[in-house]
N, C-alpha and C positions, 0 to 999 in steps of 0.2 A: 335601177340596178339590174344587171344581167343575171340569168340563171346561174352562170358559171361563178359569178362573184358571190351569189347567195350560198352555193355549195361550198365555196372555199372557207366560209365562216363556221362550218360544222365542227363540233367537238367530238372526237372519236372516243366515246365512252365504251365501257365493256359491252353494253347492250347493242350499240351500233356495230361494234366489231363482230358480235355474234351474228347480226343480220348479214354483214358482208360475207362471213364464212358460209352462211346458208345459201347465199345468192350468187356466188361466183359462177362465171360462165363455165359450163361443164359439158362433158361428153358422156351420155348415158351408154353409148356403144351397144345399144340393143333396143328392146321394146320400151316404148313410152305410152302411158295411158293418161288421159286428162278428163276430168269431170268438172263441170261448171257448177252454177248456183244450186245449192241444196235447200236452203231456207227451211231447215228443221224437218225435212222429210227423211227420217232415218230409214224407214222401210224401203223407199225408192232408192236411196243411196246404196244400201246393202245389196239390193237386187242387181243394180248395174255393176257393182264391184264383182258380184258372183258371175254375171254374164261375161265380164271381161277376164275372168279367170284369176282374179286377185285374192279372193277370200273363199273359204269353204263354208259349209252350212253353219258352222259355229263362229263365223266371222274371223277366223284366224288366217294369217297371210299364207297364201300358196303361190304368190306371184313370182317367186324366185328372184332373179336379178332385174325384174321390171322396175322402171322408175314410174311412180304414180304421182301426178300433180293434181291437186284440187285448187281451182283458181279463185277461191274466195266466195263469200256470201253463204257461209254455213248458217249465219244468224238471221233472226227475225222471221215474222209471219207464221212459220210453223212452230211446233211445240218441242220437238225432241232435240233441242240444241245440245244439251249436256251429253246425251247418248252419242251424238255424232262427234263431239269434241273428244270424249273419252275413247271412242273407236279410233279416231285419227291419231291420237297420242300413242295408243297401244300399237297400232299398225306401224308407226314410225320405228319403234324398237324391233318389232318382229321382222319387218322388211330389211332393216339394217343387218340383223343377224343372219339373214338369208342371202346377203349380197345385193339386195335391192334398195330402193329408197322411196320414202313418202315425203313429198314437199307440199306443205299447206301454205297458200298465199293469203294475204290480207286483202279482202274486198272492201267496198264502201260500207257495207253493213258491219263488218268487223271494226272498221274505223269509227263508225258512229258509236258503237257500243263501248269501245275503248275510251272514247271521249265523253262517256256518260249520257249520250243522246239516245234515248230509248223509244223514240217515236213509233217505230215499227215492231217493237217487241210484242209478241202475243202475250196477253195478260196471264195466260195459263203457264207460261214459262216461269214466272216468279214463284208459283206454287211448288215447282220442282226443287226449289232451293230452301224451302221451309224446313226447319228442324225444331227440336223441343225448346230451344232458347229464343226463337224468333220473336215471341211476344215481349220478352224482357228487352230485347235489343230495340224494338220499336219504341217502347216506353222511354228507354234511355236516350234514344236518338231524338225523340220529341222534346225531352227535357233539355238536351243540348241545343236544339233549335230555339227554344225560348231564351236560353242564355245568349245565343247569337243575336237575337232581336234586341236584347238589352244592351249588349256591347256595341252593336251597330248604331243604335239610337244615341248612346252616350257619346260615341265618336263624332256623330253629326250634330251634337248639341241640342237634341230634341228629346221629347218624352217617348219612351218605349210604348208601342201600341199594346192595347189590352189584348191578352190572349183569351179569346172567346171560345166557346164550344164550337162555333161555326168554323173558326180558324183551325181548331184542332181537327175537326172532321175533314176539312179540305186537305190538311197535311197527311192525315191517315189515308185518305183516298189516293193521294199522289205517291205514297210510300206503302203499298200493300204488303201483306206478309210475304216474305221471301225477297223483297226488293233490296233490302240492305245486304243480304247474303249474296245476291246476284251481283250487286255493285262491288262487294269485297272480292268475290271470286274473279272479277275482271280487272281488279286493281293490279298494280305492279308486283305485289307479293301474293296474289291470289292464284289458285290452281290453274285457271284458264288464262288469266291475264298475264302471268309470268311466261307461260308457253307462247301465247300469241305475240308477245314482244320479241320473241326470237324468230318469228315468221317473216319472210321477206314480202315485198310487194310484187317483185318480178324476179324471174330467173330465166337465163338463156341456156338451153340444152340443145346441143348439136345444131346451133344456128337458129333455133326457134325460141322466140320470146314468149313466155307464159306470164300473163298479167291479167288482172281483173277487168279493167276498163280499156286502157291502151295508152299509146304515146301520141299526144297531140302537139300542136305548136308551142304550148307552154313548156314542153319538155325537150324542145329541139336541142340537139347536141349533147344531151345528158346521157351518160352510160347507165346501164341498169343498176350498177353499184352506187352511182351518185343519186339516183332516184330513191333507192332503198335507204341510203344514208339520210337523205332529207326527211323522209317520212319517219324514220326511227328517231331522228332529232326532234321532230315535232311532238312525238309521243312522249319523249323524255322531258321536253319542256313543259308540256301539259301536266305530267305527273308531278314535277318539281314545284311549279307555280301553284298548282291546286293545293298541295300540302302546305305551302307557305301561307296562302290566302285563307285557308281554313284555320290554321294555327293563329293567325292574326285577326280572326273574326271578321274578315272582309267578305266572306261568303259562308253560307251554312255548310255543314258536312255532307249534304246531299248535292252539292253544286256540280254542274257539268261545265263544259267549255264555254257555252254561251253566257253562263252566269259569271264566269271569270272575266270574259271580255267586257260584259256590261259593267261590272264593278270597277274594272280598270278605267273604262271610258268616263265614269262618273267622277273620278279623282281630279282634284284641282288644287295644286298641280299633280300630274301623274307621277306615280312612284317610279323612279328609274330602275328599281329592282324588278319591275314588272314590264319593262319596255318590250320584251319579246311578244307580249300580247297585242302590240300595236298593229302588227301585220298578220294576225291570226286568221283574218278573213281570206288571205291568199295562201294559206298553208295547203300543201299538196293533198293532205289527208281529207280536206273538205272542199277544195276548189273544183268547180265544174270542169276545168281544164286539166285537173290533176290525174294521176294514173289510176285512181280508183273510180273516178266519175266520168271520164271522157267517153263520149259515145260516137266519135267520128268513125271508128272501125265499123260501126253498124249503120251510121247515117250519112256518111260522106258519099258523094257521087263517084262511082268507079270511073266513069267516062272522063271526068275532069280532074280527079284528085288522086289517082293511083300513083302518079310519080311522087307527089308530096308524101303520101303514106309510106312508100318504099324508102324515101329519103329519111323519114323519121325513124323507121325501123333500123335502117343502117346506122343512124346516129346512136341508137341504143345498143348496137353491136349484134343485130339480128337480121336474118333474111326473111323470116316469117314470124307470124304472131298467132297465138292461141289465147282467146279471151272470152269472158262471159259478160255479165252486167245487163245486156239488152236481150230480152226474151225473143227467140226466133219464131217465125211464123210456122204454124202447123207442127210445132214441137220437133223440128228437125235441125240438125247442125248445118250451118251454111258456110260455104267457102266464098270469099270475096277477093277483089283486087288481084285477079289472075291467079288465084290459088295461093296467095301469100298471107291471107288472113282467114282464120277459122273462128267462128262464133259458136260457142258451145253451151250457152244458156238456153235450154229447151223447156223452161218452165216446169222443172221437176215436181214442184208442189202444185199439182193439177187442181187441188181444191181452191187455189187462188188464181192460177193461170190456166184458164180453160183450154183444153186441147194439148196441154203440156205433158211431157213424159220424161223419165230418166234416160240419159244417153251418155255415151263416152266416145272420145276421139282416141283411136288407137293409131300410133305411129310406129311403123316397123319396116325396115329395109326400104325407106324412102316412100312408102305408101301410107297415105292418110285416109283412114277408114272410120266412118261413123257407125256405131253399133247401138242397138236399142234392146230393151228388156223383152220384147216379143220375139227376139231371135233374128230380126232383120238387120241388114247391114248395107252400107253403101260406100264404095270407094269414091272419095271426093277428089283426091289428087294422087297421081302416081308420078313421082319425080324421076323414076327410072326411065319412063317413056320420054320425058322431056330431055333427059340427058342423052338417051339413045338417038333422038332426033338431031 
């Protein structure tokens, strides 16, 4: 089946339409600033926003009509995830009131968290979600887990396993205090989950595609709106089937996408109502060739693959691309493929990425400039010179 035929099967729900609206090809008509992977580094993020003239010392918007794009990977590794999300959500409103715009994109780590895959979550993050009811919620959730075990065993015609203290200890270790609240906050009705589901994967502004990973061969010929629609559809499918499978005791209430897929694959015969899980391994939100994970922008050979890269960008409706996802050497923004691709993940969380630092790409009057928190800057591409030539 071709990518085009896959896209044609999408159902345009309200959430998908919201993503379309957020990701329409647009003209900023002025200054654009982009910041890459944050990974929980709130202080570094605020510092580079201040360096770019977007927020004041109290983190309020002073960027006027500037368009600010954050290219994903707010999540994981660092601790201050909530503070960054709260800041982005507030700045969206403040920028809009001033005639500017804040666009937050979904990166692969947002995708992982939305699908319940917490492999890279810093354990200290869960503690930031703890409240005075967390203990009661964990007890209730474990009781529900025991009910799931009984129902699952009954459906399989076997005896339910004994719930030992060791089993309880393992469950409690896997679901530490704050885990349930974190999971709920990222759900479709949660404070952060509801907002993230309105965020696009990519946006084209003045001919430049902003996207976390990039557009590879798997996306050939797809417009940015079609890419956004497919990822939005995948998230909606996950949310819907997860709710159904938890309700029917096919998976526990703590289940994530892998658990759903595993439960579906064990069915004999498979439930037609869950058929959408059959190709979940190829979903854009988790595929290595998808827009959140593709690393060709950083890894492809410029000498032999520039033409292919530019063709892929053109297919998405863009002349240039700005992306993150792959940490750049020496913590500096890189321009590749003849100044058509800019890689802006500079390892902001330096406690994890040695030598990394916060950075921003500033695009103004056709000039692409990298800026850093030490006050240094570097003009990477000046398109006015190319036009003059």
